[in-house]
C-alpha positions, 0 to 999 in steps of 0.5 A: 235700634236698627230701623232697616235690615242692612246686609252687606253680602260677603264675598259676593262675586266669589259666591256667584262665580262658584254657585254657577247658577243657570236659568231653570236651576233651583237655588237654596239660600240656607241663610237668607238674611237680608237677601244680599246674596239672593238678590244677585242670584235671582238675576241669574236664575230668571223667571224659569228658576226657583229660589228658596230662602231659609231663615229663622229670623222673622225680621230678616224674612220680612225684609228679604221677602219684600226685596225679592218681591220687588224684582222685575217680573222678567228677572224674578224667579219663583220664590219660596221664603221659609222660616226655619233653621237649616239644621231642619233642611229635609223638612223644609225642602219637602215643604218646598216640594223640590225634587233636587237642588242645583246650588246651596249657599250657607253664609254662617255667623250672625247678621249685622242687624242682630249684632246691632240690635242691643235687645238681641244680646249678641254684642259685647259692645252694646248693653242689652239683655243676655239673650243671643237666641237666633229664634226667640219665638221657638227657643227657650234656652238663652245666654243668661240661663247658661251664665247663671245656672251652668256649673264652673266646669261646664262653663269652662268647657263651653267657652274653651271648646267653642272659642279656644279662649285660653282663660276659659277656666278663670272666666268661668270661676269669676262668673260663678263668684259674681252670680253668687252676689247678683245674677248676671243678666246684661251684656255689660255686666258679663263684659265687666266680669270677663275683663276682671277675669283676664289679666291686664297684660293679656287684654292688651292684644287679641281684640276685645277681651269678651269676644271669644266668650260671647261667641262661645255662648252664642254657639251653645245657645243656638247649637250652631256646630251641630246644626251646621253639620246636619245642614251640610249633610242634608245639602249633600243628599239633596244636591243634583249631579254637578250641583254646588255647595258654597259655604262662608264661615267666620271662625275656625270651628265652623271652617273645620266642620265644613272642611271635614264634611267635604273631605268625608264625602270626597273620600273614595275607597276606605279599605285597608291599604294592604288589601289588593282590591277594593271590597268596600265599594265606597265611592266619592260623592263630592269633589272639593273645588277649593283646596284652600279657602277663598278669603276677602280682598283687602279692599272688601275688608276695608268696605266691610270690616265684618268680612275680615275673618270670612273663608269660602269653601266650595264642593261639587256633587259628582 
């Protein structure tokens, strides 16, 4: 069991540079976690700034709240720690009573403490109940229910769409066959089924054979892709002119959504090219500052292997 909420902030220097925080700014950390990024952001905001931290994990909120409260008075900004999902950003920011936001940070994915706590069921390396809920107090659907009740076609679709797993159909068939004998209720049991489904030759490369399926189930349980798009769209609405959105993603599905949302809002005229003048009046509201995503250095990956797949994208409100 993890005794302390550990959080090694990924791409910290790059985040701080591109957030471009100043005193009196309002900063929203949409994925507060252990406040690794926010502790450093707070020092740039100072007592005249406002920091709003959002997370749906009670353990994370408690740890982050303590760390932010421990900052010296001459450094600590006004802090609001809010429990919730960034997909509900509008309600949360209305609750915080802010007129606009100068910078947003989204650090996507699962935190180290969630992965390292077997009872949360996120890890394919540790045995525990098949749960994977980010907010167990409010969510009812968990991974065990998906694995034991979804039909083979739906299981295959979820695994394929959420992870690009080439053996999705075969894994779904093996899951359905196994659960006829007994329910699949633990991560260890599911790993065994996945290993049996993937041919030995295919298991020799590409990392742990259960990695993609576990990712796919976690995304389904928490509706992560839908929530991400909703959160980004809300952030664009709340962003003040010149404000920044910084997003760190960890797999291609997330990165694609971030790239697409930024591109959609950076688009100008949408009239057909044959029209001599613009009649749509559509104006871009964002400027994309990262033509290609920023990635961690080899040194950072060596210090923090979980940063290996991270990609950072930045957009600025016009």
